[in-house]
Structure formats: structure tokens, C-alpha cells
VMD Tcl script that draws the C-alpha trace (Angstrom):
set ca {
  {-40.71 -1.85 -10.55}
  {-39.57 0.50 -7.75}
  {-39.64 -2.47 -5.37}
  {-37.40 -4.52 -7.67}
  {-34.66 -1.88 -8.10}
  {-33.30 -2.03 -4.51}
  {-33.18 -5.82 -4.73}
  {-31.31 -5.73 -8.06}
  {-28.79 -3.23 -6.72}
  {-28.34 -5.20 -3.51}
  {-27.72 -8.42 -5.45}
  {-25.18 -6.65 -7.68}
  {-23.32 -5.37 -4.62}
  {-23.31 -8.83 -3.07}
  {-22.03 -10.32 -6.34}
  {-19.14 -7.83 -6.46}
  {-18.35 -8.66 -2.82}
  {-18.27 -12.40 -3.47}
  {-16.28 -12.04 -6.71}
  {-13.54 -10.26 -4.77}
  {-13.02 -13.45 -2.73}
  {-11.95 -15.35 -5.85}
  {-8.23 -16.16 -6.20}
  {-8.33 -15.45 -9.95}
  {-5.97 -12.69 -11.11}
  {-8.03 -11.05 -13.89}
  {-7.98 -7.29 -13.41}
  {-11.77 -6.86 -13.14}
  {-11.94 -9.42 -10.34}
  {-9.09 -7.87 -8.38}
  {-10.63 -4.42 -8.94}
  {-13.58 -5.52 -6.80}
  {-11.23 -5.52 -3.78}
  {-10.59 -1.78 -4.00}
  {-13.93 -0.01 -3.28}
  {-14.93 -1.98 -0.18}
  {-15.87 1.12 1.79}
  {-17.92 2.46 -1.12}
  {-19.70 -0.87 -1.60}
  {-20.46 -1.01 2.14}
  {-21.93 2.51 1.98}
  {-24.12 1.54 -0.97}
  {-25.25 -1.57 0.94}
  {-26.47 0.67 3.76}
  {-28.40 2.71 1.18}
  {-30.04 -0.35 -0.39}
  {-30.99 -1.61 3.07}
  {-32.76 1.68 3.73}
  {-34.47 1.57 0.32}
  {-35.62 -1.97 1.09}
  {-37.74 -0.60 3.92}
  {-39.87 1.23 1.35}
  {-40.17 -1.74 -1.02}
  {-42.83 -4.45 -1.01}
  {-42.31 -8.12 -0.10}
  {-40.78 -10.35 -1.26}
  {-38.39 -7.87 -2.93}
  {-37.88 -5.95 0.30}
  {-36.79 -9.14 2.09}
  {-34.38 -10.04 -0.71}
  {-32.91 -6.53 -0.83}
  {-32.50 -6.40 2.94}
  {-30.91 -9.84 3.18}
  {-28.44 -9.15 0.34}
  {-27.60 -5.71 1.74}
  {-26.90 -7.01 5.24}
  {-24.78 -9.88 3.87}
  {-22.76 -7.41 1.81}
  {-22.33 -5.07 4.74}
  {-21.17 -7.87 7.02}
  {-18.65 -9.25 4.53}
  {-17.24 -5.81 3.73}
  {-17.05 -4.78 7.38}
  {-15.03 -7.90 8.18}
  {-12.38 -6.70 5.71}
  {-12.26 -2.96 6.43}
  {-12.77 -2.79 10.21}
  {-9.11 -3.62 10.98}
  {-8.22 -0.34 9.25}
  {-10.37 1.75 11.56}
  {-9.84 2.98 15.15}
  {-12.35 0.31 16.23}
  {-9.59 -2.32 15.91}
  {-6.50 -2.91 18.08}
  {-3.36 -1.34 16.67}
  {-0.87 -3.68 15.02}
  {2.24 -1.52 15.48}
  {2.67 -0.22 19.00}
  {3.10 3.48 19.79}
  {6.69 4.69 20.24}
  {7.70 6.11 23.59}
  {9.44 9.53 23.83}
  {13.20 9.88 23.79}
  {13.95 7.44 20.97}
  {14.85 10.01 18.29}
  {18.34 8.60 17.48}
  {16.67 5.29 16.63}
  {13.86 6.76 14.53}
  {13.56 7.20 10.79}
  {11.04 9.45 9.03}
  {9.98 8.60 5.49}
  {8.04 10.81 3.11}
  {6.59 8.85 0.20}
  {4.99 10.57 -2.78}
  {3.68 9.31 -6.09}
  {4.22 12.60 -7.91}
  {2.32 11.75 -11.14}
  {4.75 12.05 -14.05}
  {2.72 14.74 -15.86}
  {2.35 16.85 -12.70}
  {4.61 19.91 -12.88}
  {3.89 21.30 -9.41}
  {7.24 20.33 -7.89}
  {7.32 23.38 -5.62}
  {4.51 22.11 -3.39}
  {6.22 18.77 -2.75}
  {9.59 20.42 -2.18}
  {8.01 22.81 0.31}
  {6.53 19.88 2.24}
  {9.91 18.13 2.26}
  {11.66 21.17 3.69}
  {8.86 21.70 6.20}
  {8.97 18.16 7.61}
  {12.65 17.35 6.90}
  {12.22 13.57 6.66}
  {15.24 11.31 6.75}
  {14.13 9.63 3.52}
  {12.20 10.95 0.53}
  {10.81 8.32 -1.85}
  {9.21 9.56 -5.07}
  {7.38 7.39 -7.57}
  {6.54 8.13 -11.22}
  {9.45 10.60 -11.15}
  {11.17 11.15 -14.51}
  {14.18 13.22 -15.60}
  {12.20 16.48 -15.21}
  {11.38 15.62 -11.60}
  {14.94 14.47 -10.97}
  {16.34 17.86 -12.06}
  {14.03 19.72 -9.65}
  {14.59 17.34 -6.75}
  {18.36 17.30 -7.21}
  {18.48 21.10 -7.18}
  {16.25 21.40 -4.10}
  {17.49 18.47 -2.00}
  {21.14 18.08 -2.92}
  {22.53 19.75 0.21}
  {20.18 18.38 2.87}
  {19.73 14.91 1.39}
  {23.17 14.07 -0.05}
  {22.64 10.33 -0.52}
  {20.44 9.28 -3.43}
  {19.36 6.46 -5.69}
  {18.00 7.75 -9.00}
  {15.95 5.79 -11.53}
  {14.43 8.39 -13.91}
  {11.99 6.76 -16.33}
  {9.25 8.10 -18.59}
  {7.10 4.95 -18.39}
  {5.35 5.96 -15.11}
  {7.67 3.70 -13.07}
  {10.62 5.96 -12.37}
  {11.60 6.28 -8.70}
  {14.01 8.33 -6.63}
  {15.24 7.91 -3.08}
  {16.91 10.85 -1.30}
  {18.41 10.33 2.15}
  {19.89 12.42 4.93}
  {21.33 9.21 6.37}
  {24.08 7.11 4.82}
  {22.84 4.35 2.55}
  {24.47 0.93 2.77}
  {24.93 -1.09 -0.45}
  {22.01 0.50 -2.35}
  {20.96 -1.24 -5.53}
  {18.25 -1.13 -8.17}
  {16.64 -4.43 -9.09}
  {14.17 -5.43 -11.78}
  {12.45 -8.21 -9.89}
  {9.72 -9.59 -12.14}
  {9.33 -7.32 -15.17}
  {12.24 -5.75 -16.99}
  {10.69 -2.26 -17.11}
  {9.63 -2.11 -13.42}
  {12.45 -1.10 -11.05}
  {12.71 -1.38 -7.29}
  {15.22 0.06 -4.81}
  {16.81 -1.99 -2.01}
  {19.22 -0.50 0.50}
  {20.46 -0.40 4.04}
  {19.96 2.81 6.02}
  {22.17 3.98 8.85}
  {20.30 5.51 11.78}
  {21.81 8.24 14.00}
  {22.21 5.54 16.67}
  {24.52 3.60 14.33}
  {21.98 0.81 13.76}
  {21.40 -0.28 10.16}
  {17.93 -1.14 8.88}
  {16.74 -2.38 5.49}
  {14.40 -0.66 3.02}
  {12.62 -2.13 -0.01}
  {10.97 0.51 -2.25}
  {8.42 -0.89 -4.70}
  {6.00 0.25 -7.39}
  {4.63 -2.79 -9.24}
  {2.39 -2.52 -12.28}
  {-1.33 -2.39 -11.43}
  {-4.02 -4.73 -12.76}
  {-5.90 -2.42 -15.14}
  {-7.02 -2.52 -18.80}
  {-4.36 -0.05 -19.96}
  {-1.62 -1.57 -17.79}
  {-1.99 -5.30 -17.20}
  {-4.89 -7.67 -17.82}
  {-3.96 -9.59 -14.66}
  {-2.55 -8.87 -11.21}
  {-0.13 -11.80 -11.51}
  {3.04 -9.74 -11.96}
  {2.16 -7.29 -9.20}
  {1.37 -10.17 -6.88}
  {4.57 -12.01 -7.78}
  {6.74 -8.95 -7.05}
  {5.17 -8.36 -3.64}
  {5.41 -12.00 -2.65}
  {8.98 -12.30 -3.92}
  {10.02 -9.45 -1.62}
  {7.94 -10.93 1.20}
  {9.68 -14.28 0.87}
  {13.11 -12.61 0.88}
  {12.23 -10.76 4.10}
  {11.12 -14.02 5.72}
  {14.38 -15.71 4.73}
  {16.50 -12.83 6.08}
  {14.55 -11.40 9.04}
  {16.58 -8.23 9.67}
  {14.90 -4.93 10.71}
  {13.05 -4.00 7.52}
  {10.72 -1.43 6.00}
  {8.75 -1.83 2.77}
  {7.42 1.33 1.14}
  {5.83 2.35 -2.11}
  {2.75 2.63 -4.24}
  {1.89 -1.06 -4.34}
  {-1.11 -0.53 -6.62}
  {-3.04 -2.64 -4.16}
  {-5.23 -1.88 -1.18}
  {-4.29 -2.71 2.40}
  {-7.09 -5.27 2.82}
  {-6.61 -7.16 -0.45}
  {-5.97 -10.86 -0.72}
  {-2.44 -10.24 -2.03}
  {-1.37 -7.61 0.50}
  {-2.64 -9.69 3.41}
  {-0.77 -12.71 2.02}
  {2.36 -10.56 1.62}
  {2.14 -9.59 5.30}
  {1.74 -13.20 6.42}
  {4.57 -14.47 4.18}
  {6.96 -11.69 5.24}
  {5.83 -11.17 8.83}
  {5.50 -7.44 8.17}
  {3.17 -5.19 10.14}
  {0.86 -2.42 8.91}
  {0.99 0.73 11.08}
  {-2.44 1.81 9.76}
  {-4.22 -1.13 11.34}
  {-6.24 0.11 14.28}
  {-5.61 3.73 13.29}
  {-7.33 4.44 9.98}
  {-7.24 3.84 6.25}
  {-5.14 6.88 5.29}
  {-6.45 6.61 1.73}
  {-4.03 8.23 -0.70}
  {-5.70 7.68 -4.10}
  {-7.56 9.36 -5.81}
  {-6.63 12.78 -4.45}
  {-9.17 14.58 -6.65}
  {-12.21 12.41 -5.91}
  {-13.13 12.23 -2.19}
  {-15.78 9.56 -2.72}
  {-13.43 7.28 -4.67}
  {-10.39 6.85 -2.45}
  {-8.51 3.87 -1.12}
  {-5.10 3.19 0.49}
  {-2.63 2.50 -2.32}
  {0.56 3.95 -0.81}
  {2.03 1.81 1.94}
  {4.75 1.60 4.57}
  {5.13 -1.77 6.30}
  {7.54 -2.52 9.12}
  {8.98 -5.62 10.71}
  {8.28 -6.34 14.37}
  {11.42 -4.41 15.36}
  {9.71 -1.01 15.04}
  {7.24 1.15 16.92}
  {5.26 4.02 15.42}
  {5.88 7.66 16.34}
  {3.95 9.43 13.56}
  {1.65 8.61 10.64}
  {0.13 11.35 8.50}
  {-1.40 11.88 5.09}
  {-0.02 15.14 3.72}
  {-1.81 17.79 1.62}
  {-2.47 17.69 -2.12}
  {0.61 18.24 -4.31}
  {-1.10 18.28 -7.71}
  {-0.76 14.52 -8.14}
  {-3.54 11.92 -8.13}
  {-1.94 10.60 -4.90}
  {-1.52 12.27 -1.54}
  {1.95 11.96 0.02}
  {2.41 10.02 3.26}
  {4.70 10.83 6.20}
  {5.68 8.03 8.59}
  {8.10 7.99 11.53}
  {9.12 4.57 12.84}
  {11.52 3.86 15.70}
  {13.85 0.88 15.83}
  {12.97 -0.81 19.13}
  {13.87 -4.53 18.91}
  {13.39 -4.89 22.67}
  {9.65 -4.30 22.12}
  {9.27 -6.83 19.30}
  {7.37 -9.26 21.52}
  {4.64 -6.63 22.01}
  {3.58 -7.20 18.41}
  {1.44 -10.02 17.09}
  {3.43 -10.89 14.00}
  {1.42 -12.44 11.13}
  {2.62 -15.79 9.88}
  {1.76 -17.81 6.77}
  {0.81 -21.46 6.94}
  {2.19 -24.15 4.65}
  {-0.56 -23.74 2.05}
  {-0.06 -19.96 1.87}
  {3.69 -20.35 1.40}
  {3.03 -22.83 -1.40}
  {0.62 -20.37 -3.04}
  {3.27 -17.65 -2.80}
  {5.92 -19.89 -4.39}
  {3.58 -20.81 -7.24}
  {2.63 -17.19 -7.88}
  {6.29 -16.11 -7.97}
  {7.21 -18.94 -10.33}
  {4.30 -18.24 -12.68}
  {5.04 -14.51 -12.68}
  {8.64 -15.15 -13.65}
  {7.83 -17.74 -16.30}
  {5.07 -15.81 -18.02}
  {7.03 -12.57 -17.92}
  {10.04 -14.25 -19.52}
  {7.78 -15.76 -22.15}
  {6.68 -12.23 -23.05}
}
mol new
graphics top color blue
foreach p $ca { graphics top sphere $p radius 0.5 }
foreach p [lrange $ca 0 end-1] q [lrange $ca 1 end] { graphics top cylinder $p $q radius 0.2 }
display resetview
């Protein structure tokens, strides 16, 4: 029996790995994309246990473990320092062309606003994007940031999808849109840099695929791909930021990057896992900042715990269009663009049907 257990566990890990490759949108299938690092670690453990088992179970356990490890490594290695960076490092002296963004999913029920406000005043980012922020959070943020961050877009909601954007720089034509679902907002605005250049920001927080949220990932996927398609059709200098309720290496996020041409500054640098802040062994990168090829990276940090289930992120990107050709911009093929169109159309139709 002890010889069979490693084989059974190894087969279960391999099954979860293969299920994640399915294009189906059921939440439990998409959930298999999240713990890739954890599954890989368990595969190493089952491979070691296989050495103590008896044939033929030891052979089966070892083969399944190595297959799992190889498949998982292929997905997660790009988000480690073992991989080439995707966004090039910024050179000194570009401060007037740089923008610093602090993004924080505050957790609506979290009442530890002082810690976040202290971090904001310590780092003085140009933009502060909060997610899950309701009227209580708005009152605290308005009082603390009103003088230093005079430009704001406020969407206080008590459904876990409120969002607020505070800016030290002038916002150009800011608007709130409800892209796919009528209770899920997003913020879209131009941002004026000290140099006078104007860049674009899309702030998103789509609904996650989870039993208590959504039985499928369809609507999350449709929102991401809808924004990705808009970026492709209007390729101005652009940032996308938010809690996307998806991991960096997922099928949907990778398709979003190819459809939009956006780059991930974490690639080649690390995972910067932001959720879950309270469980070190169960963390993955849910909070994202993507940039178009017009930007280089000056700083990327995960900030300390603020009482939320997410860590905040701090990112400084510099607008350097003259270095755009240094980046290898992802690009979708015809089949991927068709898949994106179909996902967007189905998300809209099924949402409207209720």
C-alpha cells in the first residue's frame, strides 16, 4: 500500500496539470492554473517518495512526477530570474518621463487604512489604485490624499468591486465603464507625465471564477480580452493595472498579452505573488501591471502587509518610445484573435441574457 500512495498522488498531480490545459471555462478547471508552483513542489516530493517504493509503482510515480514537473516548469520558468526579461531596465535620468503606480486590493472588510496610507506617503507614487474600496475607504483616502493627489476617480461600492484612482498628475478624459457585467466597473483615463507626454491607463478588477462568485471564467476572460483588443486597435502608450483574478501564466492572461501586445515586467524577474498575504505556501500573482512596448522598468516591488489578503505592488515605468524595438512584443495569430472575438461575444450575450 505504501508503494501505491506515491503513484496515486503523482497521477493526481499530473491530472490536475493536464486539466489546466483545457480551454473550458468552468471554475474548477481554471483553478488548476493557479497553484502551478505548489503542484511542481509536490511533484518533486512524489518523485523522492518513488525512490522508496517498489516496482512497478515506483516507475509509474517517477514518470508521472517528472512529466508534471516538466509541464509546470515550462509555464512558471518565464516568471523567474532564469528567464530573459521582457521589459528592459530603465536608464538613469528619465524621471520626467516616469510614472509610479501603487496598486492595492485593500479587502473591503479590512479597517487598517493607516498602514496603506503610511506606505503611500512613504513612497509618494504618482498614481494610487485601490480595489475593493467602499465608501468607508473613500472617506479615509480622501482625507489623507486630498492635498498630494488632487485628481481622482471614485467608484465606491459595497459588492467587493469598488475602485478608486488618486493621481498627482493631471488625468485626461477619465471615465468609468462597465465593460461586460453591469456591477463590475473599470477606470480608463489618460495621464499627463511631467514631460508633457500623455499615456493611457486601464484599471480592471473582473469577477473571479469561484463557487461563490462565478461558476465560469467566461466573463473575466471576456473583459480582459475586450480591453486587449481595444489596445491593439489603438496602440498608444498604455498601462493595464489591477487585480485581474488571474495568474500571470494562465491561458487567458497569456492570450490577453498576445492580443494586446502588452508586456509583463515580472517576466525574467520573479513572480511577485500578491495573494494570499496570510498563507505563504498558497500564494500566486493576482495583481498585475502590464505595459506597452513604449516603456522601460525602473522599479518593481511587492510592499508589506496592510491587513488585506493581498500585498500591494509598487511599479515605476518610464515612457521611452525610442527603446520600443528593444522589446519582443507578443502577437496573436489569426486563430487566437478569432478565439478572443468569440469569447468577448459570448461574454456579452450570456451576461445580457442574465
